[in-house]
LOPABA-581696 format. One record per residue (C-alpha): residue in one letter; x, y, z. Coordinates in steps of 0.1 Angstrom, whole numbers, padded with zeros to 4 digits, always signed. Layout:
N
AXYZ ...
END
This chain:
96
M+0509+0786+0005 T+0498+0757-0017 I+0461+0744-0013 H+0461+0710-0022 E+0431+0692-0040 P+0403+0685-0015 S+0405+0647-0022 D+0442+0644-0013 L+0437+0665+0018 V+0407+0645+0029 E+0425+0611+0022 A+0457+0621+0039 F+0439+0631+0071 A+0412+0606+0073 S+0434+0577+0083 L+0450+0597+0112 D+0415+0609+0122 R+0400+0573+0123 A+0429+0561+0142 R+0426+0587+0170 L+0388+0585+0172 A+0392+0547+0177 H+0411+0554+0208 M+0387+0578+0223 S+0359+0570+0248 D+0322+0568+0234 E+0316+0602+0250 A+0346+0619+0236 R+0336+0606+0200 Q+0300+0619+0205 Q+0315+0653+0214 Q+0338+0652+0183 L+0306+0643+0162 D+0285+0671+0178 A+0315+0698+0172 R+0321+0686+0137 Q+0284+0688+0129 L+0284+0725+0141 L+0314+0733+0120 W+0300+0714+0089 E+0268+0735+0093 Y+0287+0767+0093 V+0307+0760+0062 E+0276+0746+0045 S+0259+0778+0052 L+0288+0797+0036 W+0286+0775+0006 Q+0249+0782+0003 D+0255+0819+0004 V+0278+0817-0024 E+0253+0797-0043 R+0225+0821-0036 A+0246+0849-0049 G+0248+0831-0083 E+0283+0817-0079 R+0293+0782-0084 P+0319+0774-0056 M+0330+0740-0072 V+0342+0760-0104 G+0374+0778-0107 D+0399+0793-0083 K+0377+0820-0068 Y+0362+0796-0040 H+0389+0770-0042 A+0395+0774-0004 L+0360+0771+0003 A+0357+0739-0018 V+0386+0725+0002 V+0372+0733+0035 H+0337+0721+0025 S+0351+0687+0014 L+0372+0684+0045 T+0344+0693+0070 G+0321+0669+0053 S+0347+0641+0056 L+0354+0651+0092 R+0317+0649+0100 T+0314+0615+0083 I+0343+0599+0099 A+0331+0610+0133 F+0296+0597+0126 N+0309+0563+0116 A+0331+0563+0147 V+0300+0569+0168 Y+0275+0547+0152 D+0296+0519+0135 T+0318+0510+0164 E+0313+0479+0186 P+0306+0489+0223 H+0336+0489+0246 D+0316+0477+0276 P+0309+0439+0273 E+0276+0443+0291 Q+0265+0467+0263 A+0272+0443+0236 G+0244+0421+0250 
END
């Protein structure tokens, strides 16, 4: 199995993710953000565990998979955050 560079994977997935989130309801987008936040917190905890052990997860091949997942989950969280907070309201009455 080939693990791609984090930036390649993130970019390849981001446009698909944004398009799907754009077609979801406000509630569904918020649920995505909540779920992604939990996943990011878990992966961030793994990252910090590795750092506390004196390792450098961004360097070398030993933690490459963790670096890829760390980058991807950060991107997923950011994309969902933007979808929730940077979109125009769907309901014309909410728009003011």
